[in-house]
Structure formats: structure tokens, C-alpha cells
KEVEX-794931 format. One record per residue (C-alpha): residue in one letter; residue number from 1; z, y, x. Coordinates in Angstrom, 1 decimal. Layout:
+----+-----+--------+--------+--------+
| aa |   i |     c3 |     c2 |     c1 |
+----+-----+--------+--------+--------+
|  A | NUM |      Z |      Y |      X |
...
+----+-----+--------+--------+--------+
This chain:
+----+-----+--------+--------+--------+
| aa |   i |     c3 |     c2 |     c1 |
+----+-----+--------+--------+--------+
|  M |   1 |    0.0 |    0.0 |    0.0 |
|  R |   2 |    0.9 |    2.4 |    2.8 |
|  L |   3 |   -2.6 |    1.8 |    4.3 |
|  V |   4 |   -4.2 |    2.8 |    1.1 |
|  W |   5 |   -2.0 |    5.9 |    0.9 |
|  G |   6 |   -2.9 |    6.7 |    4.5 |
|  L |   7 |   -6.6 |    6.4 |    3.9 |
|  R |   8 |   -6.5 |    8.6 |    0.8 |
|  S |   9 |   -4.3 |   11.1 |    2.5 |
|  A |  10 |   -6.7 |   11.3 |    5.4 |
|  L |  11 |   -9.5 |   12.0 |    3.0 |
|  F |  12 |   -7.4 |   14.7 |    1.4 |
|  V |  13 |   -6.8 |   16.3 |    4.8 |
|  L |  14 |  -10.5 |   16.2 |    5.5 |
|  W |  15 |  -11.1 |   17.8 |    2.1 |
|  L |  16 |   -8.7 |   20.7 |    3.0 |
|  A |  17 |  -10.4 |   21.1 |    6.4 |
|  L |  18 |  -13.9 |   21.1 |    5.0 |
|  T |  19 |  -13.2 |   23.6 |    2.2 |
|  V |  20 |  -10.8 |   26.0 |    4.0 |
|  V |  21 |  -13.3 |   27.2 |    6.6 |
|  P |  22 |  -16.1 |   28.4 |    4.3 |
|  W |  23 |  -13.6 |   29.7 |    1.8 |
|  A |  24 |  -11.7 |   31.7 |    4.4 |
|  L |  25 |  -14.9 |   33.2 |    5.8 |
|  A |  26 |  -15.9 |   34.2 |    2.2 |
|  V |  27 |  -12.4 |   35.8 |    1.8 |
|  L |  28 |  -12.8 |   37.7 |    5.0 |
|  L |  29 |  -16.2 |   39.0 |    3.9 |
|  I |  30 |  -14.9 |   40.0 |    0.4 |
|  S |  31 |  -12.0 |   41.8 |    2.1 |
|  V |  32 |  -14.4 |   44.1 |    3.9 |
|  F |  33 |  -15.5 |   45.6 |    0.6 |
|  A |  34 |  -12.5 |   45.1 |   -1.6 |
|  R |  35 |   -8.7 |   44.5 |   -1.3 |
|  G |  36 |   -6.0 |   43.5 |   -3.8 |
|  A |  37 |   -6.9 |   41.4 |   -6.8 |
|  P |  38 |  -10.4 |   40.2 |   -5.7 |
|  V |  39 |   -9.0 |   38.9 |   -2.4 |
|  Y |  40 |   -6.0 |   37.3 |   -4.0 |
|  W |  41 |   -7.8 |   35.4 |   -6.7 |
|  S |  42 |  -10.4 |   34.3 |   -4.2 |
|  C |  43 |   -7.7 |   32.7 |   -2.2 |
|  V |  44 |   -6.2 |   31.2 |   -5.3 |
|  G |  45 |   -9.6 |   29.5 |   -5.8 |
|  W |  46 |   -9.1 |   27.5 |   -2.6 |
|  L |  47 |   -5.5 |   26.6 |   -3.7 |
|  R |  48 |   -6.9 |   25.2 |   -6.9 |
|  A |  49 |   -9.4 |   23.2 |   -4.9 |
|  A |  50 |   -6.4 |   21.8 |   -2.8 |
|  I |  51 |   -4.4 |   20.9 |   -5.9 |
|  F |  52 |   -7.6 |   19.3 |   -7.4 |
|  G |  53 |   -8.0 |   17.3 |   -4.2 |
|  A |  54 |   -4.4 |   16.1 |   -4.2 |
|  R |  55 |   -4.9 |   14.9 |   -7.8 |
|  W |  56 |   -8.3 |   13.2 |   -7.6 |
|  I |  57 |   -8.1 |   11.9 |   -4.1 |
|  C |  58 |   -4.4 |   11.0 |   -3.8 |
|  G |  59 |   -3.3 |   10.7 |   -7.5 |
|  V |  60 |   -0.8 |   13.5 |   -7.4 |
|  R |  61 |   -0.5 |   14.8 |  -10.9 |
|  Y |  62 |    1.9 |   17.5 |  -12.3 |
|  R |  63 |    3.5 |   18.6 |  -15.5 |
|  V |  64 |    5.0 |   22.1 |  -16.1 |
|  H |  65 |    7.9 |   22.8 |  -18.4 |
|  G |  66 |    9.1 |   26.4 |  -19.3 |
|  L |  67 |    6.0 |   28.4 |  -18.5 |
|  E |  68 |    6.9 |   30.5 |  -21.6 |
|  N |  69 |    9.9 |   31.8 |  -19.6 |
|  V |  70 |    7.8 |   34.1 |  -17.5 |
|  P |  71 |    5.9 |   37.1 |  -18.7 |
|  S |  72 |    2.3 |   36.5 |  -19.9 |
|  A |  73 |   -0.8 |   37.9 |  -18.2 |
|  A |  74 |   -0.8 |   40.6 |  -21.0 |
|  D |  75 |    2.5 |   42.0 |  -19.7 |
|  A |  76 |    0.8 |   43.7 |  -16.8 |
|  K |  77 |    3.8 |   45.6 |  -15.5 |
|  S |  78 |    6.5 |   43.0 |  -16.2 |
|  A |  79 |    7.9 |   41.8 |  -12.9 |
|  V |  80 |   10.2 |   38.9 |  -12.0 |
|  L |  81 |   11.3 |   37.3 |   -8.8 |
|  L |  82 |   10.6 |   33.6 |   -8.6 |
|  A |  83 |   13.2 |   31.5 |   -6.8 |
|  P |  84 |   12.0 |   27.9 |   -6.5 |
|  K |  85 |   13.4 |   24.7 |   -5.0 |
|  H |  86 |   11.5 |   24.0 |   -1.8 |
|  Q |  87 |   10.7 |   20.4 |   -0.9 |
|  S |  88 |    7.0 |   20.3 |   -0.1 |
|  T |  89 |    3.8 |   22.1 |    0.8 |
|  W |  90 |    2.6 |   21.2 |   -2.7 |
|  E |  91 |    4.5 |   24.0 |   -4.4 |
|  T |  92 |    3.4 |   26.6 |   -2.0 |
|  F |  93 |   -0.2 |   25.7 |   -3.0 |
|  A |  94 |    0.6 |   25.2 |   -6.7 |
|  Y |  95 |    2.6 |   28.3 |   -7.9 |
|  P |  96 |   -0.2 |   30.8 |   -7.4 |
|  T |  97 |   -2.5 |   28.6 |   -9.5 |
|  L |  98 |    0.2 |   28.2 |  -12.3 |
|  M |  99 |    1.5 |   31.7 |  -12.7 |
|  P | 100 |   -0.4 |   34.3 |  -14.8 |
|  H | 101 |    0.4 |   37.2 |  -12.4 |
|  P | 102 |   -0.4 |   37.7 |   -8.7 |
|  L | 103 |    2.4 |   36.4 |   -6.4 |
|  A | 104 |    3.5 |   37.7 |   -3.0 |
|  Y | 105 |    5.2 |   35.2 |   -0.8 |
|  V | 106 |    7.8 |   36.1 |    1.8 |
|  F | 107 |    6.9 |   34.0 |    4.8 |
|  K | 108 |    7.3 |   33.9 |    8.6 |
|  R | 109 |    4.5 |   35.8 |   10.3 |
|  E | 110 |    3.6 |   32.8 |   12.5 |
|  L | 111 |    1.6 |   31.4 |    9.6 |
|  L | 112 |   -0.9 |   34.2 |   10.2 |
|  W | 113 |   -1.9 |   32.6 |   13.5 |
|  I | 114 |   -3.2 |   29.4 |   11.8 |
|  P | 115 |   -7.0 |   29.5 |   12.1 |
|  F | 116 |   -8.9 |   30.4 |    8.9 |
|  F | 117 |   -6.0 |   29.7 |    6.6 |
|  G | 118 |   -3.8 |   32.3 |    8.3 |
|  W | 119 |   -6.6 |   34.7 |    8.7 |
|  A | 120 |   -7.2 |   34.7 |    4.9 |
|  M | 121 |   -3.5 |   35.1 |    4.2 |
|  A | 122 |   -3.5 |   38.2 |    6.4 |
|  R | 123 |   -6.0 |   39.8 |    4.1 |
|  M | 124 |   -3.6 |   39.5 |    1.1 |
|  D | 125 |   -0.8 |   41.9 |    0.3 |
|  M | 126 |    2.2 |   39.7 |    1.0 |
|  I | 127 |    5.4 |   40.0 |    3.0 |
|  H | 128 |    5.4 |   38.5 |    6.4 |
|  I | 129 |    8.5 |   38.8 |    8.5 |
|  D | 130 |    9.8 |   38.2 |   12.0 |
|  R | 131 |   12.8 |   35.9 |   11.5 |
|  A | 132 |   14.2 |   36.8 |   15.0 |
|  R | 133 |   14.8 |   40.4 |   13.8 |
|  R | 134 |   16.9 |   39.8 |   10.7 |
|  S | 135 |   17.9 |   43.4 |    9.9 |
|  E | 136 |   14.3 |   44.7 |   10.3 |
|  A | 137 |   13.1 |   41.7 |    8.3 |
|  W | 138 |   15.3 |   42.6 |    5.3 |
|  R | 139 |   14.3 |   46.2 |    5.4 |
|  R | 140 |   10.7 |   45.1 |    5.2 |
|  V | 141 |   11.3 |   42.7 |    2.4 |
|  A | 142 |   13.2 |   45.3 |    0.4 |
|  A | 143 |   10.7 |   48.1 |    0.9 |
|  Q | 144 |    7.6 |   46.0 |    0.3 |
|  G | 145 |    9.2 |   44.0 |   -2.5 |
|  K | 146 |   10.0 |   47.1 |   -4.5 |
|  R | 147 |    6.4 |   48.4 |   -4.0 |
|  L | 148 |    4.9 |   45.1 |   -5.2 |
|  F | 149 |    7.2 |   44.8 |   -8.2 |
|  A | 150 |    6.1 |   48.4 |   -9.3 |
|  Q | 151 |    2.5 |   47.2 |   -9.2 |
|  G | 152 |    3.3 |   44.2 |  -11.4 |
|  V | 153 |    3.1 |   41.7 |   -8.6 |
|  W | 154 |    5.8 |   39.0 |   -8.5 |
|  V | 155 |    7.6 |   38.2 |   -5.3 |
|  I | 156 |    8.4 |   34.5 |   -4.6 |
|  M | 157 |   11.2 |   33.5 |   -2.2 |
|  F | 158 |   12.5 |   30.1 |   -1.5 |
|  P | 159 |   16.3 |   30.5 |   -1.4 |
|  E | 160 |   16.9 |   27.5 |    0.9 |
|  G | 161 |   14.5 |   29.1 |    3.4 |
|  T | 162 |   12.9 |   25.8 |    4.5 |
|  R | 163 |   11.8 |   22.6 |    2.9 |
|  T | 164 |   14.6 |   20.1 |    2.1 |
|  P | 165 |   14.2 |   16.3 |    1.9 |
|  R | 166 |   13.9 |   14.5 |   -1.4 |
|  G | 167 |   17.4 |   14.2 |   -2.8 |
|  G | 168 |   18.7 |   16.8 |   -0.4 |
|  Q | 169 |   20.1 |   20.3 |   -0.8 |
|  G | 170 |   19.9 |   23.1 |    1.7 |
|  T | 171 |   22.0 |   26.3 |    2.0 |
|  Y | 172 |   21.1 |   28.8 |   -0.6 |
|  K | 173 |   20.8 |   32.2 |    1.0 |
|  S | 174 |   21.3 |   35.5 |   -1.0 |
|  G | 175 |   18.1 |   37.3 |    0.2 |
|  A | 176 |   16.2 |   36.6 |   -3.1 |
|  S | 177 |   19.1 |   37.7 |   -5.2 |
|  R | 178 |   19.7 |   40.8 |   -3.1 |
|  L | 179 |   16.0 |   41.8 |   -3.5 |
|  A | 180 |   16.0 |   41.1 |   -7.3 |
|  I | 181 |   19.2 |   43.3 |   -7.7 |
|  A | 182 |   17.8 |   46.1 |   -5.5 |
|  A | 183 |   14.5 |   46.1 |   -7.5 |
|  G | 184 |   16.2 |   45.7 |  -10.9 |
|  V | 185 |   14.1 |   42.7 |  -11.9 |
|  P | 186 |   15.2 |   39.3 |  -13.3 |
|  I | 187 |   15.2 |   36.2 |  -11.1 |
|  V | 188 |   13.6 |   33.0 |  -12.4 |
|  P | 189 |   14.9 |   29.7 |  -11.0 |
|  I | 190 |   12.4 |   26.9 |  -10.6 |
|  A | 191 |   12.9 |   23.2 |   -9.9 |
|  A | 192 |   10.2 |   20.8 |   -8.8 |
|  S | 193 |   10.2 |   17.2 |   -7.8 |
|  S | 194 |    7.3 |   17.6 |   -5.3 |
|  A | 195 |    8.8 |   15.5 |   -2.5 |
|  K | 196 |    8.4 |   12.5 |   -4.7 |
|  C | 197 |    4.6 |   12.7 |   -4.0 |
|  W | 198 |    4.3 |   15.0 |   -0.9 |
|  P | 199 |    7.3 |   14.7 |    1.4 |
|  R | 200 |    8.2 |   17.6 |    3.7 |
|  K | 201 |    6.6 |   17.7 |    7.2 |
|  S | 202 |    4.1 |   15.0 |    6.1 |
|  F | 203 |    0.5 |   14.6 |    5.0 |
|  L | 204 |    1.1 |   11.1 |    3.6 |
|  L | 205 |    0.8 |   11.7 |   -0.1 |
|  R | 206 |    1.9 |    9.2 |   -2.7 |
|  P | 207 |    0.4 |    9.0 |   -6.2 |
|  G | 208 |    2.8 |   10.0 |   -9.0 |
|  L | 209 |    3.9 |   12.8 |  -11.3 |
|  I | 210 |    5.5 |   16.0 |  -10.1 |
|  E | 211 |    7.7 |   17.7 |  -12.7 |
|  V | 212 |    8.0 |   21.5 |  -12.5 |
|  S | 213 |   10.7 |   23.1 |  -14.6 |
|  I | 214 |   10.9 |   26.9 |  -15.0 |
|  G | 215 |   14.2 |   28.4 |  -16.0 |
|  K | 216 |   14.9 |   31.4 |  -18.2 |
|  P | 217 |   15.0 |   34.7 |  -16.4 |
|  I | 218 |   18.5 |   35.6 |  -15.2 |
|  P | 219 |   19.3 |   39.4 |  -15.6 |
|  T | 220 |   20.4 |   41.1 |  -12.3 |
|  V | 221 |   21.7 |   44.5 |  -13.5 |
|  G | 222 |   25.3 |   44.9 |  -12.4 |
|  R | 223 |   25.4 |   41.5 |  -10.6 |
|  N | 224 |   26.8 |   40.6 |   -7.2 |
|  S | 225 |   24.2 |   38.9 |   -5.0 |
|  E | 226 |   26.4 |   36.0 |   -4.0 |
|  D | 227 |   27.5 |   35.2 |   -7.5 |
|  L | 228 |   23.9 |   35.6 |   -8.8 |
|  M | 229 |   22.6 |   33.1 |   -6.1 |
|  R | 230 |   25.4 |   30.6 |   -7.0 |
|  E | 231 |   24.1 |   30.8 |  -10.6 |
|  V | 232 |   20.5 |   30.2 |   -9.4 |
|  E | 233 |   21.7 |   27.3 |   -7.2 |
|  A | 234 |   23.7 |   25.7 |  -10.0 |
|  W | 235 |   20.7 |   25.7 |  -12.4 |
|  I | 236 |   18.2 |   24.5 |   -9.8 |
|  E | 237 |   20.3 |   21.7 |   -8.5 |
|  A | 238 |   21.4 |   20.5 |  -11.9 |
|  E | 239 |   17.7 |   20.5 |  -13.0 |
|  M | 240 |   16.6 |   18.7 |   -9.9 |
|  R | 241 |   19.1 |   15.9 |  -10.6 |
|  R | 242 |   17.6 |   15.7 |  -14.1 |
|  L | 243 |   14.0 |   15.6 |  -12.9 |
|  D | 244 |   14.5 |   13.1 |  -10.1 |
|  P | 245 |   17.7 |   11.2 |  -10.7 |
|  E | 246 |   16.7 |    8.2 |   -8.5 |
|  A | 247 |   16.5 |   10.4 |   -5.4 |
|  Y | 248 |   19.9 |   11.9 |   -5.8 |
|  A | 249 |   21.5 |    8.6 |   -6.7 |
|  A | 250 |   20.0 |    7.1 |   -3.5 |
|  A | 251 |   21.2 |   10.1 |   -1.5 |
|  A | 252 |   24.8 |    9.8 |   -2.9 |
|  A | 253 |   24.8 |    6.0 |   -2.2 |
|  A | 254 |   23.7 |    6.6 |    1.4 |
|  D | 255 |   26.5 |    9.2 |    1.9 |
|  P | 256 |   29.5 |    8.1 |   -0.1 |
|  G | 257 |   31.7 |   10.8 |    1.4 |
|  S | 258 |   29.5 |   13.6 |   -0.1 |
+----+-----+--------+--------+--------+
């Protein structure tokens, strides 16, 4: 079975490689004449191709619950901050294809150095930071985040900062809640069982169904960032255990002292 998964995953990686080069070159060309929405939605087109490839080559399907909890495309100026669980590359590709508004990721600037993929990312209006300069990074996130929210763009931040293994839980940092409070926008928690099909730090994809659950917006006015993040964490982790109970049961059995 692993041999079959390996062959299908290799085809998927080939699919990504063959499509990203011409797509990135097209994005760079478009960005010479236009910025903003045309560049963003052109990049989303490649992400749709990636999610399509994961489904039809590797059998990775998905189902979304709670999409009604975020503003519709008709609400042009309604902004929220998305705070998702982070287990896989899958959700970084999927969320721009699922959401009705443009998204701006907060990400480490090293991603811009990836040939073609990073070059296209650099042409979008997103927030890339130098993690080695934390105070400067926060000022950049706060300033650019407020500007993007004012334009109706949603900021997406992974509270755990990095991908966690299936059944695992990272440390929830308060950067996302601080930004949501500073900008006066609600924060939307999201849970997704993506590692079930696409584990972190791996391109060995397994067929199956990824469940994505979008929570109701949590108001931020008058909130403390730490308390707000604890509420986000509690919702996400409870929902993860509902979406993927086998993974958390196995993790608890392997670590009885937890």
C-alpha cells in the first residue's frame, strides 16, 4: 500500500512542479501591468490546481463545515482574522480557495526565496517577517494588518506558528489575538484534520477525507489577548478531538502521563 501511495505522491509532486513554473511566470507577467486582486486570484488559480491534483491523483478529499460563519463575498469591507490549526501544507494551499475574500498570510520571509513559488508570493500583498527580529516583526504585522483589514482583506495567522503532528498540540501564541484586538476585528478559529492525509514535513499523501470546521467569530473588543487566545485554543483543540478522535486517542495512549 505504501508503494502505491508513494507512486501517487510522486505523480502529485510532479504535477506541482510542472504547473507552478508556467503559472508563476504568468503571475510575474500579470504583476507588471496590475497588482492587487488580479495577481491574488491568479495565484489562487494555481492553488486550486494543487488541491485538484491532491484529490484526483492521491485521493485527498475534503469537507467544510461552518462556512456560513465568515462574511460572504458581498460584504466587501467586513474583515475577520482567521486562526487555524496547522498540521499540513494542505491547509496553506486550501484556505485561499475556500474563502470568499482575499487572504493575507503572515509568513517567514525565507519562503520568498523558493524559485517560482516564492517569486509569485512576493508579488502579492502579504505580510512576510524576519523571525529573528521579533519586535520589528510585530510592528510590521500590526501596521500591515490594519491596512489590509481596512481594505477588506482578511489576515490569516497560525497561532501555533508551525505545523504540529497529527494528534499533537503546539503552543498557542498570542500574536493573532493581539492583532485582532489592535485592529478591532473578530477572530475566527478553524480546525482541520489535514495531517490524516498529508502529514507535516512529508509529501507522502494518503487517500482520505479532510474535515474542516470553521467556528463562529469571537468578538475582540475589550478583550485581553492572552484570554482571547485561550478561548481560541480551547475551541480548536476540542473540535480537533471531535474531527479526528482516533489520532488523539492514540497520542494519549502513547503518552499516559499527559
